[in-house]
PASE-114328 format. One record per residue (C-alpha): residue number from 1; residue in one letter; chain; x, z, y. Coordinates in nm, 2 decimals, always signed. Layout:
PASE-114328
{rec NUM A A {X Z Y}},
...
***
This chain:
PASE-114328
{rec 1 X A {-0.06 +1.70 +1.09}},
{rec 2 X A {-0.10 +1.91 +1.41}},
{rec 3 X A {+0.04 +2.22 +1.50}},
{rec 4 X A {+0.09 +2.44 +1.86}},
{rec 5 X A {+0.50 +2.48 +1.77}},
{rec 6 X A {+0.73 +2.27 +1.59}},
{rec 7 X A {+1.02 +2.49 +1.53}},
{rec 8 X A {+1.37 +2.25 +1.34}},
{rec 9 X A {+1.60 +2.51 +1.16}},
{rec 10 X A {+1.50 +2.76 +0.92}},
{rec 11 X A {+1.80 +3.01 +1.02}},
{rec 12 X A {+1.69 +3.35 +1.12}},
{rec 13 X A {+1.64 +3.21 +1.48}},
{rec 14 X A {+1.37 +3.00 +1.38}},
{rec 15 X A {+1.20 +3.23 +1.13}},
{rec 16 X A {+1.18 +3.53 +1.38}},
{rec 17 X A {+1.06 +3.28 +1.61}},
{rec 18 X A {+0.80 +3.15 +1.36}},
{rec 19 X A {+0.70 +3.51 +1.26}},
{rec 20 X A {+0.69 +3.66 +1.60}},
{rec 21 X A {+0.44 +3.36 +1.67}},
{rec 22 X A {+0.19 +3.36 +1.40}},
{rec 23 X A {+0.21 +3.77 +1.49}},
{rec 24 X A {+0.09 +3.63 +1.83}},
{rec 25 X A {-0.20 +3.40 +1.67}},
{rec 26 X A {+0.05 +3.07 +1.78}},
{rec 27 X A {+0.04 +2.85 +1.52}},
{rec 28 X A {+0.43 +2.65 +1.39}},
{rec 29 X A {+0.55 +2.51 +1.16}},
{rec 30 X A {+0.89 +2.52 +1.01}},
{rec 31 X A {+1.13 +2.23 +0.93}},
{rec 32 X A {+1.47 +2.30 +0.77}},
{rec 33 X A {+1.73 +2.04 +0.63}},
{rec 34 X A {+1.83 +2.20 +0.31}},
{rec 35 X A {+1.72 +2.42 +0.09}},
{rec 36 X A {+1.60 +2.80 +0.14}},
{rec 37 X A {+1.89 +2.91 -0.15}},
{rec 38 X A {+2.14 +2.72 +0.07}},
{rec 39 X A {+2.02 +2.88 +0.37}},
{rec 40 X A {+2.07 +3.24 +0.22}},
{rec 41 X A {+2.38 +3.14 +0.10}},
{rec 42 X A {+2.56 +3.07 +0.43}},
{rec 43 X A {+2.80 +3.42 +0.51}},
{rec 44 X A {+2.75 +3.56 +0.85}},
{rec 45 X A {+2.77 +3.90 +1.03}},
{rec 46 X A {+2.56 +4.20 +1.06}},
{rec 47 X A {+2.58 +4.36 +1.34}},
{rec 48 X A {+2.23 +4.40 +1.49}},
{rec 49 X A {+2.20 +4.50 +1.88}},
{rec 50 X A {+1.92 +4.75 +1.95}},
{rec 51 X A {+1.70 +4.51 +2.10}},
{rec 52 X A {+1.75 +4.26 +1.77}},
{rec 53 X A {+1.63 +4.55 +1.56}},
{rec 54 X A {+1.34 +4.59 +1.77}},
{rec 55 X A {+1.21 +4.30 +1.76}},
{rec 56 X A {+1.28 +4.28 +1.38}},
{rec 57 X A {+1.02 +4.55 +1.42}},
{rec 58 X A {+0.76 +4.43 +1.64}},
{rec 59 X A {+0.80 +4.08 +1.42}},
{rec 60 X A {+0.67 +4.33 +1.09}},
{rec 61 X A {+0.96 +4.25 +0.92}},
{rec 62 X A {+1.19 +4.61 +0.99}},
{rec 63 X A {+1.08 +4.83 +0.71}},
{rec 64 X A {+1.38 +4.71 +0.46}},
{rec 65 X A {+1.60 +4.66 +0.76}},
{rec 66 X A {+1.53 +5.06 +0.84}},
{rec 67 X A {+1.53 +5.17 +0.51}},
{rec 68 X A {+1.85 +5.05 +0.40}},
{rec 69 X A {+2.04 +4.91 +0.70}},
{rec 70 X A {+2.39 +5.14 +0.81}},
{rec 71 X A {+2.24 +5.28 +1.17}},
{rec 72 X A {+2.59 +5.32 +1.39}},
{rec 73 X A {+2.65 +5.50 +1.68}},
{rec 74 X A {+3.00 +5.41 +1.73}},
{rec 75 X A {+3.33 +5.20 +1.65}},
{rec 76 X A {+3.65 +5.25 +1.72}},
{rec 77 X A {+3.92 +5.00 +1.89}},
{rec 78 X A {+4.30 +5.05 +1.71}},
{rec 79 X A {+4.59 +4.98 +1.92}},
{rec 80 X A {+4.99 +5.05 +1.92}},
{rec 81 X A {+4.94 +5.28 +1.63}},
{rec 82 X A {+4.63 +5.51 +1.78}},
{rec 83 X A {+4.26 +5.51 +1.71}},
{rec 84 X A {+3.98 +5.51 +1.98}},
{rec 85 X A {+3.65 +5.58 +1.87}},
{rec 86 X A {+3.34 +5.41 +2.10}},
{rec 87 X A {+3.05 +5.70 +2.11}},
{rec 88 X A {+2.78 +5.41 +2.16}},
{rec 89 X A {+2.48 +5.69 +2.14}},
{rec 90 X A {+2.65 +5.92 +2.40}},
{rec 91 X A {+2.79 +5.68 +2.69}},
{rec 92 X A {+2.48 +5.43 +2.66}},
{rec 93 X A {+2.09 +5.54 +2.71}},
{rec 94 X A {+2.07 +5.67 +2.35}},
{rec 95 X A {+2.13 +5.30 +2.20}},
{rec 96 X A {+2.31 +5.25 +1.86}},
{rec 97 X A {+2.32 +4.91 +1.63}},
{rec 98 X A {+2.28 +4.90 +1.29}},
{rec 99 X A {+2.43 +4.73 +1.02}},
{rec 100 X A {+2.24 +4.47 +0.85}},
{rec 101 X A {+2.34 +4.13 +0.72}},
{rec 102 X A {+2.26 +3.81 +0.80}},
{rec 103 X A {+2.14 +3.70 +0.44}},
{rec 104 X A {+1.87 +4.01 +0.44}},
{rec 105 X A {+1.75 +3.99 +0.77}},
{rec 106 X A {+1.69 +3.58 +0.65}},
{rec 107 X A {+1.55 +3.67 +0.37}},
{rec 108 X A {+1.37 +3.97 +0.49}},
{rec 109 X A {+1.18 +3.66 +0.70}},
{rec 110 X A {+1.14 +3.39 +0.43}},
{rec 111 X A {+0.91 +3.68 +0.20}},
{rec 112 X A {+0.72 +3.70 +0.53}},
{rec 113 X A {+0.66 +3.38 +0.59}},
{rec 114 X A {+0.55 +3.33 +0.26}},
{rec 115 X A {+0.32 +3.60 +0.23}},
{rec 116 X A {+0.15 +3.51 +0.57}},
{rec 117 X A {+0.15 +3.17 +0.41}},
{rec 118 X A {+0.26 +2.97 +0.72}},
{rec 119 X A {+0.38 +2.63 +0.67}},
{rec 120 X A {+0.74 +2.52 +0.61}},
{rec 121 X A {+0.92 +2.19 +0.49}},
{rec 122 X A {+1.22 +2.23 +0.34}},
{rec 123 X A {+1.48 +1.95 +0.24}},
{rec 124 X A {+1.29 +1.77 +0.53}},
{rec 125 X A {+1.54 +1.44 +0.60}},
{rec 126 X A {+1.54 +1.24 +0.93}},
{rec 127 X A {+1.38 +1.48 +1.13}},
{rec 128 X A {+1.35 +1.31 +1.48}},
{rec 129 X A {+1.19 +1.46 +1.76}},
{rec 130 X A {+1.04 +1.22 +2.02}},
{rec 131 X A {+0.83 +1.18 +2.34}},
{rec 132 X A {+1.01 +1.48 +2.47}},
{rec 133 X A {+0.89 +1.45 +2.84}},
{rec 134 X A {+0.51 +1.34 +2.76}},
{rec 135 X A {+0.26 +1.59 +2.75}},
{rec 136 X A {+0.22 +1.60 +2.37}},
{rec 137 X A {+0.54 +1.57 +2.22}},
{rec 138 X A {+0.59 +1.50 +1.79}},
{rec 139 X A {+0.81 +1.55 +1.58}},
{rec 140 X A {+0.89 +1.31 +1.25}},
{rec 141 X A {+1.06 +1.38 +0.98}},
{rec 142 X A {+1.08 +1.24 +0.58}},
{rec 143 X A {+1.02 +1.40 +0.23}},
{rec 144 X A {+1.04 +1.26 -0.11}},
{rec 145 X A {+1.06 +0.95 +0.02}},
{rec 146 X A {+0.74 +0.96 +0.26}},
{rec 147 X A {+0.74 +0.97 +0.68}},
{rec 148 X A {+0.54 +1.21 +0.80}},
{rec 149 X A {+0.45 +1.30 +1.19}},
{rec 150 X A {+0.36 +1.64 +1.33}},
{rec 151 X A {+0.16 +1.65 +1.68}},
{rec 152 X A {+0.24 +1.92 +1.90}},
{rec 153 X A {+0.25 +2.10 +2.22}},
{rec 154 X A {+0.60 +2.23 +2.18}},
{rec 155 X A {+0.97 +2.20 +2.00}},
{rec 156 X A {+1.22 +2.49 +1.95}},
{rec 157 X A {+1.55 +2.36 +1.83}},
{rec 158 X A {+1.68 +2.61 +1.64}},
{rec 159 X A {+1.89 +2.35 +1.40}},
{rec 160 X A {+2.23 +2.52 +1.51}},
{rec 161 X A {+2.51 +2.35 +1.64}},
{rec 162 X A {+2.58 +2.03 +1.47}},
{rec 163 X A {+2.17 +1.95 +1.44}},
{rec 164 X A {+1.95 +1.69 +1.57}},
{rec 165 X A {+1.74 +1.87 +1.85}},
{rec 166 X A {+2.06 +1.89 +2.15}},
{rec 167 X A {+2.16 +1.54 +1.98}},
{rec 168 X A {+1.80 +1.46 +2.16}},
{rec 169 X A {+1.88 +1.52 +2.48}},
{rec 170 X A {+2.01 +1.20 +2.69}},
{rec 171 X A {+2.35 +1.33 +2.71}},
{rec 172 X A {+2.35 +1.27 +3.11}},
{rec 173 X A {+2.11 +1.57 +3.16}},
{rec 174 X A {+2.36 +1.81 +2.95}},
{rec 175 X A {+2.68 +1.99 +3.06}},
{rec 176 X A {+2.90 +2.12 +2.87}},
{rec 177 X A {+3.11 +2.39 +2.85}},
{rec 178 X A {+3.37 +2.48 +2.56}},
{rec 179 X A {+3.70 +2.69 +2.48}},
{rec 180 X A {+3.82 +2.66 +2.15}},
{rec 181 X A {+4.08 +2.91 +2.05}},
{rec 182 X A {+4.38 +2.84 +1.80}},
{rec 183 X A {+4.33 +2.98 +1.48}},
{rec 184 X A {+4.03 +3.16 +1.33}},
{rec 185 X A {+3.93 +3.46 +1.12}},
{rec 186 X A {+4.01 +3.48 +0.72}},
{rec 187 X A {+3.68 +3.66 +0.60}},
{rec 188 X A {+3.68 +3.84 +0.25}},
{rec 189 X A {+3.37 +4.00 +0.14}},
{rec 190 X A {+3.46 +4.24 -0.19}},
{rec 191 X A {+3.28 +4.47 -0.40}},
{rec 192 X A {+3.44 +4.78 -0.29}},
{rec 193 X A {+3.37 +5.08 -0.06}},
{rec 194 X A {+3.45 +5.03 +0.30}},
{rec 195 X A {+3.75 +5.20 +0.47}},
{rec 196 X A {+3.58 +5.35 +0.74}},
{rec 197 X A {+3.22 +5.47 +0.80}},
{rec 198 X A {+3.23 +5.26 +1.11}},
{rec 199 X A {+3.36 +4.93 +1.21}},
{rec 200 X A {+3.73 +4.90 +1.33}},
{rec 201 X A {+3.88 +4.63 +1.57}},
{rec 202 X A {+4.27 +4.58 +1.49}},
{rec 203 X A {+4.50 +4.50 +1.75}},
{rec 204 X A {+4.81 +4.42 +1.60}},
{rec 205 X A {+5.16 +4.26 +1.69}},
{rec 206 X A {+5.10 +4.04 +1.39}},
{rec 207 X A {+4.71 +3.91 +1.48}},
{rec 208 X A {+4.36 +4.06 +1.54}},
{rec 209 X A {+4.20 +4.19 +1.24}},
{rec 210 X A {+3.84 +4.37 +1.14}},
{rec 211 X A {+3.70 +4.62 +0.90}},
{rec 212 X A {+3.33 +4.54 +0.87}},
{rec 213 X A {+3.08 +4.64 +0.59}},
{rec 214 X A {+2.74 +4.50 +0.45}},
{rec 215 X A {+2.67 +4.82 +0.27}},
{rec 216 X A {+2.83 +5.13 +0.14}},
{rec 217 X A {+2.97 +4.97 -0.14}},
{rec 218 X A {+2.99 +4.60 +0.00}},
{rec 219 X A {+3.32 +4.58 +0.26}},
{rec 220 X A {+3.38 +4.28 +0.49}},
{rec 221 X A {+3.68 +4.19 +0.67}},
{rec 222 X A {+3.90 +3.97 +0.87}},
{rec 223 X A {+4.23 +3.91 +0.93}},
{rec 224 X A {+4.31 +3.66 +1.24}},
{rec 225 X A {+4.50 +3.34 +1.08}},
{rec 226 X A {+4.68 +3.01 +1.24}},
{rec 227 X A {+4.52 +2.70 +1.37}},
{rec 228 X A {+4.67 +2.53 +1.07}},
{rec 229 X A {+4.61 +2.83 +0.75}},
{rec 230 X A {+4.40 +2.67 +0.46}},
{rec 231 X A {+4.13 +2.95 +0.26}},
{rec 232 X A {+4.33 +2.80 -0.02}},
{rec 233 X A {+4.64 +2.89 +0.07}},
{rec 234 X A {+4.54 +3.27 +0.02}},
{rec 235 X A {+4.51 +3.44 -0.27}},
{rec 236 X A {+4.29 +3.77 -0.30}},
{rec 237 X A {+4.63 +4.00 -0.28}},
{rec 238 X A {+4.81 +3.82 -0.02}},
{rec 239 X A {+4.50 +3.87 +0.21}},
{rec 240 X A {+4.49 +4.26 +0.12}},
{rec 241 X A {+4.88 +4.28 +0.21}},
{rec 242 X A {+4.83 +4.10 +0.51}},
{rec 243 X A {+4.55 +4.31 +0.62}},
{rec 244 X A {+4.75 +4.64 +0.53}},
{rec 245 X A {+5.01 +4.54 +0.72}},
{rec 246 X A {+4.76 +4.51 +1.07}},
{rec 247 X A {+4.57 +4.87 +0.99}},
{rec 248 X A {+4.71 +5.21 +1.14}},
{rec 249 X A {+4.86 +5.38 +0.84}},
{rec 250 X A {+4.59 +5.60 +0.77}},
{rec 251 X A {+4.32 +5.34 +0.68}},
{rec 252 X A {+4.59 +5.12 +0.51}},
{rec 253 X A {+4.65 +5.44 +0.25}},
{rec 254 X A {+4.24 +5.47 +0.20}},
{rec 255 X A {+4.20 +5.08 +0.14}},
{rec 256 X A {+4.07 +5.00 -0.16}},
{rec 257 X A {+4.10 +4.65 -0.27}},
{rec 258 X A {+3.92 +4.42 -0.53}},
{rec 259 X A {+3.84 +4.08 -0.60}},
{rec 260 X A {+3.69 +3.88 -0.32}},
{rec 261 X A {+3.31 +3.72 -0.38}},
{rec 262 X A {+3.34 +3.49 -0.04}},
{rec 263 X A {+3.64 +3.41 +0.12}},
{rec 264 X A {+3.62 +3.18 +0.43}},
{rec 265 X A {+3.79 +3.04 +0.75}},
{rec 266 X A {+3.57 +3.09 +1.05}},
{rec 267 X A {+3.66 +2.90 +1.36}},
{rec 268 X A {+3.69 +3.05 +1.69}},
{rec 269 X A {+3.49 +2.84 +2.00}},
{rec 270 X A {+3.29 +2.94 +2.31}},
{rec 271 X A {+3.00 +2.71 +2.41}},
{rec 272 X A {+2.71 +2.69 +2.62}},
{rec 273 X A {+2.55 +2.37 +2.70}},
{rec 274 X A {+2.34 +2.36 +3.01}},
{rec 275 X A {+2.02 +2.35 +3.04}},
{rec 276 X A {+1.87 +2.47 +2.74}},
{rec 277 X A {+1.56 +2.30 +2.78}},
{rec 278 X A {+1.48 +1.94 +2.82}},
{rec 279 X A {+1.10 +1.85 +2.87}},
{rec 280 X A {+0.86 +2.03 +2.58}},
{rec 281 X A {+1.19 +2.06 +2.39}},
{rec 282 X A {+1.35 +2.43 +2.40}},
{rec 283 X A {+1.73 +2.47 +2.24}},
{rec 284 X A {+1.80 +2.81 +2.04}},
{rec 285 X A {+2.07 +2.98 +1.92}},
{rec 286 X A {+2.35 +2.78 +1.84}},
{rec 287 X A {+2.21 +2.48 +1.97}},
{rec 288 X A {+2.28 +2.54 +2.29}},
{rec 289 X A {+2.58 +2.83 +2.29}},
{rec 290 X A {+2.85 +2.93 +2.07}},
{rec 291 X A {+3.05 +3.22 +2.09}},
{rec 292 X A {+3.37 +3.40 +1.91}},
{rec 293 X A {+3.31 +3.62 +1.65}},
{rec 294 X A {+3.45 +3.92 +1.87}},
{rec 295 X A {+3.18 +4.15 +1.97}},
{rec 296 X A {+2.93 +4.05 +1.70}},
{rec 297 X A {+2.74 +3.88 +1.99}},
{rec 298 X A {+2.65 +3.52 +1.81}},
{rec 299 X A {+2.34 +3.66 +1.64}},
{rec 300 X A {+2.23 +3.88 +1.87}},
{rec 301 X A {+2.19 +3.63 +2.18}},
{rec 302 X A {+2.03 +3.39 +1.98}},
{rec 303 X A {+1.74 +3.63 +1.91}},
{rec 304 X A {+1.72 +3.71 +2.32}},
{rec 305 X A {+1.61 +3.34 +2.31}},
{rec 306 X A {+1.42 +3.40 +2.10}},
{rec 307 X A {+1.25 +3.67 +2.28}},
{rec 308 X A {+1.24 +3.48 +2.52}},
{rec 309 X A {+1.05 +3.19 +2.39}},
{rec 310 X A {+0.75 +3.37 +2.20}},
{rec 311 X A {+0.73 +3.59 +2.50}},
{rec 312 X A {+0.68 +3.26 +2.76}},
{rec 313 X A {+0.47 +3.09 +2.50}},
{rec 314 X A {+0.23 +3.42 +2.46}},
{rec 315 X A {+0.17 +3.44 +2.77}},
{rec 316 X A {+0.11 +3.02 +2.78}},
{rec 317 X A {-0.15 +3.05 +2.53}},
{rec 318 X A {-0.28 +3.39 +2.62}},
{rec 319 X A {-0.31 +3.35 +3.00}},
{rec 320 X A {-0.27 +3.04 +3.06}},
{rec 321 X A {+0.06 +3.05 +3.19}},
{rec 322 X A {+0.23 +2.70 +3.13}},
{rec 323 X A {+0.46 +2.74 +3.46}},
{rec 324 X A {+0.65 +2.98 +3.29}},
{rec 325 X A {+0.75 +2.67 +3.01}},
{rec 326 X A {+1.00 +2.59 +3.30}},
{rec 327 X A {+1.20 +2.92 +3.31}},
{rec 328 X A {+1.34 +2.94 +3.01}},
{rec 329 X A {+1.66 +2.81 +3.05}},
{rec 330 X A {+1.70 +2.97 +3.38}},
{rec 331 X A {+1.62 +3.33 +3.23}},
{rec 332 X A {+1.83 +3.27 +2.90}},
{rec 333 X A {+2.12 +3.13 +3.03}},
{rec 334 X A {+2.16 +3.44 +3.24}},
{rec 335 X A {+2.25 +3.62 +2.89}},
{rec 336 X A {+2.36 +3.38 +2.75}},
{rec 337 X A {+2.66 +3.38 +3.01}},
{rec 338 X A {+2.70 +3.76 +3.00}},
{rec 339 X A {+2.72 +3.75 +2.55}},
{rec 340 X A {+2.96 +3.48 +2.61}},
{rec 341 X A {+3.20 +3.70 +2.89}},
{rec 342 X A {+3.19 +3.95 +2.65}},
{rec 343 X A {+3.31 +3.78 +2.34}},
{rec 344 X A {+3.58 +3.57 +2.57}},
{rec 345 X A {+3.71 +3.89 +2.73}},
{rec 346 X A {+3.72 +4.09 +2.35}},
{rec 347 X A {+3.87 +3.78 +2.22}},
{rec 348 X A {+4.16 +3.77 +2.47}},
{rec 349 X A {+4.22 +4.19 +2.43}},
{rec 350 X A {+4.24 +4.21 +2.05}},
{rec 351 X A {+4.36 +3.87 +1.96}},
{rec 352 X A {+4.75 +3.71 +2.04}},
{rec 353 X A {+4.68 +3.36 +2.09}},
{rec 354 X A {+4.96 +3.06 +2.04}},
{rec 355 X A {+4.85 +2.95 +2.42}},
{rec 356 X A {+4.88 +3.30 +2.59}},
{rec 357 X A {+5.13 +3.36 +2.85}},
{rec 358 X A {+5.38 +3.67 +2.81}},
{rec 359 X A {+5.20 +3.76 +3.18}},
{rec 360 X A {+4.85 +3.73 +3.02}},
{rec 361 X A {+4.96 +3.95 +2.69}},
{rec 362 X A {+5.04 +4.18 +3.00}},
{rec 363 X A {+4.74 +4.16 +3.16}},
{rec 364 X A {+4.50 +4.22 +2.87}},
{rec 365 X A {+4.69 +4.53 +2.72}},
{rec 366 X A {+4.67 +4.68 +3.07}},
{rec 367 X A {+4.29 +4.60 +3.04}},
{rec 368 X A {+4.30 +4.73 +2.72}},
{rec 369 X A {+4.47 +5.06 +2.81}},
{rec 370 X A {+4.22 +5.15 +3.11}},
{rec 371 X A {+3.92 +5.03 +2.90}},
{rec 372 X A {+3.97 +5.26 +2.59}},
{rec 373 X A {+4.16 +5.51 +2.83}},
{rec 374 X A {+3.86 +5.59 +3.09}},
{rec 375 X A {+3.53 +5.73 +3.04}},
{rec 376 X A {+3.41 +5.44 +3.26}},
{rec 377 X A {+3.65 +5.17 +3.08}},
{rec 378 X A {+3.46 +5.37 +2.78}},
{rec 379 X A {+3.12 +5.34 +2.90}},
{rec 380 X A {+3.10 +4.95 +3.05}},
{rec 381 X A {+3.20 +4.88 +2.64}},
{rec 382 X A {+2.94 +5.03 +2.50}},
{rec 383 X A {+2.68 +4.89 +2.71}},
{rec 384 X A {+2.78 +4.55 +2.65}},
{rec 385 X A {+2.79 +4.63 +2.25}},
{rec 386 X A {+2.50 +4.73 +2.20}},
{rec 387 X A {+2.35 +4.49 +2.40}},
{rec 388 X A {+2.18 +4.44 +2.76}},
{rec 389 X A {+1.78 +4.47 +2.82}},
{rec 390 X A {+1.62 +4.09 +2.76}},
{rec 391 X A {+1.45 +4.02 +3.12}},
{rec 392 X A {+1.07 +4.10 +3.13}},
{rec 393 X A {+0.87 +3.77 +3.16}},
{rec 394 X A {+0.66 +3.79 +3.49}},
***
């Protein structure tokens, strides 16, 4: 087989990239290790920045998002018994975010790919990129006992932190930066109406909490738990009781509880690898960087990678600008580090980490006071939350 771009990974990054490339007339094949059902079963965040929502529309898959997604022009931070609302619309140039589950994003992209007739291979085993520094790399994989080869011009690694793409790059060519936080987020998905129409981030002496949602009838809640905690230790009743202890009284009184649909613990990690490319292989999303979930930058930072690569390839194939390919990592990392800094900063301000000194805690409390109680501080929060503009590809 032969194509222009091989995309490894059929999560939202790989599917969105494939859809954008298809709109530009650039041939691509997606290889995925697991089944479509498994991909859709991954429960992830669902706060989409303005830029991500615009990319979905550009890809022609924004209709259901615009119809069913919840447009939010603000969010709240609760601390010391107070609730402060950050008005995104007023503090930015009218920007908002959309609450629309990652599962739904993925479903829309999968449906669009099937309708367009683009080629995808699910349950592709032993996927391996080859000749990454040569003019024409290729990818091999196994399916139903046979080995296949796809010759291509470029390879996009959208296969996550544990995928093969980053592992295919010689270790001496990469530098990794990492911060592993003590503890994680215990999350519960329930068929209950959200306690608040907008997200509420809670800083409490017992630990962080977050009130989120997937729709008007489905809620997503999180509480910070320790490093040794296991999901099995937390019954639904114990979760709801602890959540109520951390919420402001007026929210705790309104909270409607119910049986959990899904319950899991998400670890907290900051991770970046440099550079984000090696020869004809580009790394996107979790393959190159991970952020703690505070501030909802994971999927959105991946979307900026997709924007950058799709824009570069459009010029490579449409204008013969092959020189732009070597600029991918440099362009992406500027926005990646901005997202990393914001997530790290929000996490430290709102969480009670075991390794935080009393001095650092006082500093973070002082920062929280400043950023919530001054207009300039709230403006910075709002601008970072809705996402900075994507870099133009010249």
